[in-house]
N, C-alpha and C positions, 0 to 999 in steps of 0.2 A: 290474528290482526297484526299488521306490520307497524302501525303508527306508534304504539306503546313502546316497543323495543328501540325505535329510532329516538323517540323523546329521551328515553332513559340513558341512551349511548350519548346524546347531545350534552345532557347534564354532567355526565362523567368526565367528558372531554372538557367542558367549562370549568369544573371543578379542578381538574388536574392542571389546566393552564393557569388558574388562579393561584394554585399552590405553587406552581414553578416561578411565576411572577414574584409572588411573596418572597420565596427563597433567593430569587436573583438580587432583590432589594436587599435582603439581610446581608448577603455576601458582599455586595457593593459598599454597604455601610461599614462592614467589618474591615473591608480592604483599606478604604479611605481613612477610616477613624473619625468620622464626622457626618453628621446629617447635611443634607443640602441647604445652602444658604437661602433664607427666606427673606423678603422685604420687611415683614413685620418684626424682625430681629434685628433691624438696623438701631445703632444708637440715635438718640434725641439730638438733632442740630437745630438751634434756634434760627429761625428765619422769618419770623413775623414782624409784628409791630415792635417788639423790642428785641434786639440780637443779643441777648444775654441769657445765660441759664437763671432759673428761678432763685437758685441759692446764691447768686452773686449780687442780688439786689438787696441793698442794705437800707435805702431811703426812698420814700414815695411822698411826693407832693401832689396834692389835688388842689386846683384852683378854678373857682368859679363865682361870678357875681362880686368880685373884690375880696372874696374870702379864700383864705389858705388853709387847707388841713395838711399836717405832716406826720407821717408814720416813720418809725424808725426800728429797725431789726436790732434786737440786744441779744445776749447770751440767754436771757429767759424767754425771748419771744418777741412779739411786736409790741410796740408802744405807740400810743397816739397822744401826743402833747406829755402830760406827766402821768398819765394812767396807762397801766398795762392792759392790752386787750386779750379777751379771752373768748372762748367759744366759736361761733359761727364767723364772727369778724376777724379772728386771728386767722382761721383755716382759710378764709376767702383771700386774705392777702397772701 
């Protein structure tokens, strides 16, 4: 039968081509000294509602219905009024 040897030969050629491609990629990485640049590795640039990095925000004021809530970042974390915030509220801010 002729079909079996042809399929086996095609598999060998595909494996050889895949190995050659992997070796070429390895050589290219070794010669350039770095991996290709991917969009997912770009640094964060604020461009949304607030054009500041989260670490730069030290005070938040929320106003609604004539009431004001003020939160301030201190060396120990976030404070709301005179009380320190902990848990989920501090993480959310």
